[in-house]
Structures are given as structure tokens and as C-alpha cells.
N, C-alpha and C positions, 0 to 999 in steps of 0.2 A: 648240904643239898648237892644235887648233881644236875647236869644238863641232860634234857631228854631230846627226843628226835626233832622236836619243834624248836630247839635251841633256847627254850625258856628254862629258867631254873626250876627245879622240881625236887621233891622228896623221893626217897627210894620207894619202890613198889612195896617192899616188905613193911616199911613203917606205915604206909597208908593202909595196907591190908590189916595190920595189927590194930590200928586205931579203929578202923571200921568194924572189925570183929568185936572189940571191946565195947564200942558204942552200941552195936546191935544187941549184945548180951545184956548190957545195962538197961537199955530201953525196953527190950522184950520182957525182962524181969519185972519192970515197973508197969508195963501195959501189955499184959499177955493177950488181950483180945485182938483179933486180926483187924486190919484196916483202921487202926487208930493213928492219926497223924502225930509225928514227932517234931520237935523243934530242938535243934542243937546249935550252939553258938561257939565261935572262936574269938579269943581275945588275945591281943598282943600289940606291941609297938608298931608304929607305922614302918612299913618296909620290911617287916619280920617274916613275911611269907604267908600271912593268913589267907589271902585271896588265892594264892597258888595252891596251898594245901586244901582249901575248900573245893577248888575246881577239881583237883585230883581225887579227893574223897568222894565228891559227887559223881564223877565219871565212873569210878569203881563201883559205887553203890548202884548206879543205873545199870551198869554192865552185868551186875550180879542179881538183878531183880528188885531192887528197891528204888522206886521213883523218887527223884530228888529235885529240889529247886534251890538255887544258890542266890541269896540276896546279900547285897553289900550295903551297910548303913551309910557308907561314904557316898553312895549315889543319891542319898537324900539331902546331902549338904553341898557337894560339889559334883559336877559332871567329870567325865574322864579327862577332858582337856584341862580343867582346873586342877585336877589331882596330879596329873603327870609331873609337873615341876616339883611338887611336894615329895614325890617318891624318890627323887634323886639325891 
């Protein structure tokens, strides 16, 4: 991972772009009709960067014409304040 302009850890733009391209290709092949919603999930250990990667992936998708929403299942269990000590 690298540090970006906001000083938060982040993945390289190339990795994010490659994953988005692969995701789009896979999902478009399965649902060729336009305007069909997709659902993609990320799985990994706590603190592994899932939220960071999802945020970067969503930002790039939005910037290139695919509207996205990012949902964190953690938000259903604990709020940000309760999760902060767990991430350290």
C-alpha cells in the first residue's frame, strides 16, 4: 500500500483500475442488459484494507461512469467510535 494525498493508506491506482476492469468484464458478461444492478463484496481480516480498497474502487467507478454505493457490514454491528479501537 502507499500513502495518497490525504495521508490515508491506499492501494496503487493501477491495482484499483485493474480490479475495476476485471469486475466490470465479469459482471457485464453475466448481466449484459443495461441498468441491471450489481452487488460485489470484499472479504478479509480486520484491518486488511477492505474499506480503503472499497472506497478507492467506488471512487474510480463513480469517476468513470458507474454509480456506486459503499456499504460496510461493520456499521450494522458497531458504529465508527466502537470500531476505532478494534482497528488498532
